[in-house]
C-alpha positions as CSV (number, residue, x, y, z in Angstrom):
1,G,93.0,111.4,57.5
2,A,94.4,115.0,57.2
3,V,97.1,113.8,54.8
4,V,94.6,112.0,52.6
5,T,92.3,115.1,52.6
6,G,95.2,117.3,51.7
7,V,96.2,115.1,48.8
8,L,92.7,115.0,47.5
9,V,92.3,118.8,47.6
10,A,95.7,119.3,45.9
11,G,94.7,116.7,43.3
12,F,91.5,118.5,42.5
13,I,93.3,121.8,42.1
14,F,96.0,120.2,39.9
15,A,93.4,118.4,37.8
16,S,91.5,121.7,37.3
17,A,94.7,123.5,36.2
18,V,95.6,120.7,33.8
19,A,92.1,120.6,32.3
20,Y,92.1,124.3,31.8
21,L,95.6,124.7,30.3
22,H,95.7,121.6,28.1
23,L,92.2,120.6,27.4
24,Q,90.4,124.0,27.5
25,Q,88.0,122.6,30.0
26,L,86.8,124.6,33.0
27,F,86.6,122.4,36.1
28,D,85.8,124.1,39.4
29,P,87.8,122.4,42.2
30,L,85.9,124.3,45.0
31,W,83.0,121.9,45.6
32,P,84.8,118.6,45.6
33,S,87.5,120.1,47.8
34,A,84.9,121.5,50.2
35,S,83.2,118.1,50.2
36,S,86.5,116.3,51.1
37,I,87.2,118.8,53.9
38,A,83.7,118.4,55.3
39,S,83.9,114.6,55.2
40,F,87.2,114.8,57.0
41,G,85.7,117.1,59.6
42,V,82.7,114.9,60.3
43,A,85.0,111.8,60.5
44,G,87.3,113.6,62.9
45,V,84.6,114.8,65.2
46,S,83.1,111.2,65.2
47,V,86.5,109.7,66.2
48,L,87.1,112.4,68.8
49,R,83.7,111.7,70.4
50,R,84.2,108.0,70.4
51,T,87.7,108.4,72.0
52,E,86.4,110.8,74.6
53,L,83.6,108.3,75.4
54,E,86.1,105.5,75.9
55,R,88.2,107.7,78.1
56,R,85.1,108.7,80.2
57,Q,84.2,105.0,80.6
58,I,87.7,104.2,81.8
59,R,87.6,107.0,84.3
60,E,84.2,106.0,85.6
61,A,85.2,102.3,85.8
62,F,88.6,102.8,87.5
63,G,88.2,106.2,89.2
64,H,87.0,104.6,92.5
65,Y,89.9,102.2,93.1
66,L,92.8,103.6,91.1
67,S,94.9,106.7,91.8
68,P,94.0,109.7,89.5
69,A,97.4,109.5,87.8
70,V,96.9,105.8,86.9
71,V,93.4,106.6,85.7
72,E,94.6,109.3,83.4
73,S,97.4,107.1,82.1
74,L,94.8,104.5,81.1
75,A,92.5,107.1,79.6
76,R,95.4,108.4,77.4
77,D,96.4,104.9,76.3
78,P,93.5,102.4,76.7
79,S,95.6,99.7,74.9
80,R,97.5,99.3,78.2
81,L,94.3,97.9,79.7
82,V,93.8,94.3,78.8
83,L,90.2,93.3,79.2
84,G,89.6,89.8,80.3
85,G,92.5,88.2,82.2
86,E,96.3,88.1,82.2
87,T,99.0,86.8,84.5
88,R,101.0,89.5,86.2
89,I,103.5,89.6,89.1
90,L,101.5,91.4,91.8
91,T,102.1,92.6,95.3
92,V,98.9,91.9,97.2
93,L,97.9,93.5,100.6
94,F,95.1,92.6,103.0
95,S,94.3,94.6,106.0
96,D,91.8,94.2,108.8
97,I,90.7,96.3,111.8
98,R,91.4,94.7,115.2
99,G,88.5,94.7,117.7
100,F,86.0,96.1,115.3
101,T,83.2,93.8,116.3
102,S,83.3,94.6,120.0
103,R,83.5,98.4,119.2
104,S,80.6,98.2,116.7
105,E,78.4,96.5,119.3
106,R,78.5,99.7,121.3
107,L,77.6,102.0,118.4
108,S,74.5,102.6,116.3
109,A,74.3,101.4,112.7
110,E,74.9,105.0,111.4
111,A,77.9,105.4,113.7
112,V,79.4,102.1,112.6
113,V,79.2,103.2,109.0
114,G,80.6,106.6,109.7
115,F,83.4,105.0,111.8
116,L,84.3,102.6,109.0
117,N,84.3,105.3,106.4
118,S,86.6,107.5,108.5
119,I,89.1,104.7,108.7
120,H,88.9,103.4,105.1
121,T,89.2,106.9,103.6
122,P,92.8,107.6,104.7
123,L,93.9,104.0,104.3
124,T,92.6,104.0,100.8
125,Q,94.4,107.2,100.0
126,H,97.7,105.6,101.1
127,V,97.1,102.8,98.6
128,L,96.3,105.2,95.8
129,D,99.2,107.5,96.6
130,G,101.5,104.6,96.1
131,G,100.1,103.7,92.7
132,G,98.1,100.7,94.1
133,T,94.7,99.4,93.0
134,L,91.9,99.1,95.5
135,D,90.3,95.7,94.9
136,K,87.5,95.6,97.4
137,F,86.4,96.3,101.0
138,I,85.6,93.2,103.0
139,G,83.6,94.5,105.9
140,D,86.2,96.2,108.1
141,G,89.0,94.8,105.9
142,M,90.5,95.8,102.6
143,M,92.3,94.2,99.7
144,A,94.6,96.1,97.4
145,F,97.3,95.1,94.9
146,W,100.1,96.8,92.9
147,N,101.4,96.4,89.3
148,A,98.0,96.1,87.5
149,P,96.3,97.3,85.4
150,V,99.4,99.3,84.6
151,E,102.9,98.5,85.6
152,V,104.2,100.0,88.9
153,P,108.0,100.2,89.1
154,D,109.3,98.7,92.3
155,H,105.7,97.6,93.3
156,V,106.9,95.6,96.3
157,R,108.5,98.7,98.0
158,A,105.4,100.8,97.0
159,A,103.2,98.3,98.9
160,L,105.5,98.2,101.9
161,R,105.6,102.0,102.1
162,A,101.8,102.1,101.9
163,A,101.5,99.6,104.7
164,L,103.8,101.6,107.0
165,A,101.8,104.8,106.2
166,M,98.6,102.9,107.1
167,Q,100.0,101.9,110.4
168,R,101.1,105.4,111.2
169,T,97.6,106.7,110.4
170,I,95.9,104.1,112.6
171,R,98.2,105.0,115.5
172,D,97.3,108.7,115.1
173,M,93.6,107.9,115.0
174,D,93.9,105.7,118.0
175,E,95.5,108.5,120.0
176,R,92.7,110.9,118.9
177,L,89.9,108.4,119.7
178,R,91.4,107.7,123.1
179,F,91.5,111.5,123.8
180,E,87.9,112.0,122.6
181,A,86.7,109.0,124.7
182,G,88.4,110.5,127.8
183,V,87.0,114.0,127.3
184,H,83.6,113.3,125.8
185,G,83.0,109.7,126.6
186,G,82.3,107.0,124.1
187,P,83.5,103.6,123.1
188,G,87.0,103.1,124.3
189,G,89.4,100.3,123.3
190,T,92.5,100.2,121.2
191,L,92.2,100.9,117.5
192,A,94.7,98.8,115.5
193,I,95.0,97.0,112.1
194,G,96.8,93.9,110.9
195,I,98.3,93.9,107.4
196,G,99.5,90.9,105.4
197,I,101.5,91.2,102.2
198,H,102.7,88.7,99.6
199,T,104.1,89.0,96.1
200,G,104.0,86.6,93.1
201,P,102.1,85.7,89.9
202,A,98.3,86.1,89.8
203,C,95.6,86.3,87.3
204,V,94.2,89.8,87.1
205,G,91.4,91.3,84.9
206,N,87.6,91.8,84.7
207,I,86.2,88.9,86.6
208,G,82.5,88.1,87.0
209,S,79.5,87.7,84.7
210,E,78.3,89.5,81.6
211,Q,75.8,91.4,83.8
212,R,78.2,92.4,86.6
213,F,82.0,92.2,86.8
214,D,84.8,93.7,88.8
215,Y,88.5,94.3,88.1
216,S,90.1,91.9,90.5
217,A,93.0,89.4,91.1
218,I,92.8,85.7,91.9
219,G,95.3,83.0,92.4
220,D,97.7,81.4,95.0
221,T,99.4,84.8,95.6
222,V,96.1,86.4,96.6
223,N,95.2,83.4,98.8
224,S,98.6,83.5,100.5
225,A,98.3,87.2,101.3
226,A,94.8,86.5,102.7
227,R,96.1,83.8,104.9
228,I,99.0,85.9,106.2
229,E,96.8,88.8,107.4
230,P,94.9,86.8,110.2
231,L,98.3,85.7,111.6
232,C,98.9,89.3,112.6
233,K,96.2,89.0,115.2
234,E,97.4,85.5,116.3
235,L,101.1,86.6,116.6
236,K,100.4,90.2,117.8
237,V,102.3,91.7,114.9
238,G,101.2,94.8,113.0
239,I,102.6,94.0,109.5
240,L,103.5,90.5,108.3
241,V,105.1,89.8,105.0
242,S,106.2,86.7,103.2
243,D,109.8,85.7,102.6
244,A,109.2,86.5,98.9
245,V,108.5,90.1,99.8
246,A,111.5,90.3,102.1
247,E,113.7,89.0,99.3
248,A,112.3,91.5,96.8
249,A,113.0,94.5,99.0
250,P,116.0,93.4,101.2
251,D,117.0,96.9,102.2
252,F,113.8,97.3,104.4
253,A,113.9,96.5,108.1
254,Y,112.4,93.0,108.9
255,L,112.4,90.7,111.9
256,Y,112.0,86.9,111.6
257,I,108.7,85.7,113.0
258,G,108.7,82.1,111.8
259,S,107.5,79.8,109.1
260,Q,108.8,82.0,106.2
261,L,107.2,85.1,107.7
262,Y,108.7,88.4,108.7
263,A,107.5,91.5,110.6
264,L,108.0,94.7,108.7
265,H,109.7,97.0,111.2
266,G,110.4,100.0,108.9
267,D,111.8,101.2,105.5
268,E,115.4,101.7,104.5
269,S,115.9,104.4,107.1
270,A,115.1,102.0,109.9
271,N,117.6,99.4,108.8
272,T,120.4,100.9,110.9
273,E,123.5,99.3,112.4
274,E,121.7,99.2,115.8
275,F,118.7,97.5,114.3
276,R,120.8,94.9,112.5
277,R,122.5,94.0,115.8
278,F,119.2,93.6,117.4
279,R,117.8,91.6,114.5
280,E,120.6,89.0,114.9
281,R,119.7,88.4,118.5
282,H,115.9,88.5,117.8
283,D,116.1,86.1,114.8
284,E,118.3,83.6,116.7
285,A,116.0,83.8,119.7
286,V,112.8,83.2,117.7
287,R,114.3,80.3,115.7
288,L,115.4,78.6,119.0
289,C,111.9,79.3,120.6
290,W,110.1,77.6,117.7
291,Q,112.4,74.6,118.2
292,D,111.5,74.6,121.9
293,D,115.1,75.3,122.9
294,P,115.3,76.9,126.4
295,R,118.2,79.1,125.2
296,G,115.8,80.9,122.9
297,F,113.5,82.0,125.7
298,A,116.4,83.3,127.7
299,L,117.4,85.4,124.6
300,L,113.8,86.4,124.1
301,D,113.7,88.0,127.6
302,A,116.8,90.1,126.7
303,C,115.2,91.2,123.4
304,A,112.0,92.2,125.2
305,H,114.0,94.7,127.3
306,D,115.6,96.2,124.2
307,P,114.1,99.6,123.1
308,I,113.5,98.1,119.6
309,G,112.1,94.8,121.0
310,A,109.5,96.7,123.2
311,A,107.3,97.0,120.1
312,Y,107.1,93.2,119.9
313,A,106.3,92.5,123.5
314,G,103.0,91.0,122.4
315,F,104.7,88.6,120.0
316,Y,107.2,87.5,122.7
317,R,104.4,86.9,125.1
318,T,102.7,84.7,122.5
319,L,105.8,82.6,122.1
320,E,106.1,82.2,125.9
321,A,102.5,81.4,126.3
322,R,102.8,78.7,123.6
323,R,105.7,77.1,125.5
324,A,103.7,77.3,128.8
325,D,100.7,75.5,127.1
326,E,103.0,72.8,125.8
327,M,104.5,72.3,129.2
328,V,101.0,71.9,130.7
329,L,100.0,69.4,128.1
330,A,103.2,67.5,128.6
331,A,102.6,67.4,132.4
332,S,99.1,66.2,132.0
């Protein structure tokens, strides 16, 4: 627009000079030039206002479940946001607070809401800090995903780091709540969360009706992540990931849990030589235990006495209890 306006103004001046020098006609270029500049100014202001309106709408729409950096990236380049739906490779995370129902029964409605908000706030921040998208809160649970609406480099590792940070935060909050319960009284109990993560293709976009829609993800990848998370409670493991996640970020520290599932033990720094030696014993023991091989349970006992294995004592007891139940059923 500026170039066209400049050409028009130059053309008016040139035409005025030619008319005066060769045709002895006096043509004032001021008013048509001023009109052209004024038209350009009005059009420019109109476009600027429309652009700022679009940016404000994007900020308002995504500001509550995207990190500020991602929101600003979308506001600067709205073309990166595909309205409707598209298939993307996502990393999906589900989390759930353990024992929340029993704790909430001892609190007032206002205290329950305050308690939930105090937990969701730091957990959400970990998701946003890692470039993730907060999809929704599901009661005391949460769903988030990475790599949409904008691409997140190495989104699998970003989700894993967020999950580890979430677990650290919950452990710190548990210690604080235990201290406050001992000093001031109040609902005791252990505060813990389970986290399930899976990665794969999913449909992501604005999903809903014309009157009300949300930016969300659907598909088998989302369903798989949702099914993995409840297994954390059943198997007494803090973070469970699929084999697809373990393959996408092989340098992180994992332990085999069974049925193409792995417990996330730590990031690259936790994948030490000592851990790898323990992992060989642990993985072999777990595979034998799932096959009801007595050698596996003997190895499991040795793993439980290892400093690394102490964190998975609940999982080991679950495997042993499963074997005991099967022996009772066989005897009956």
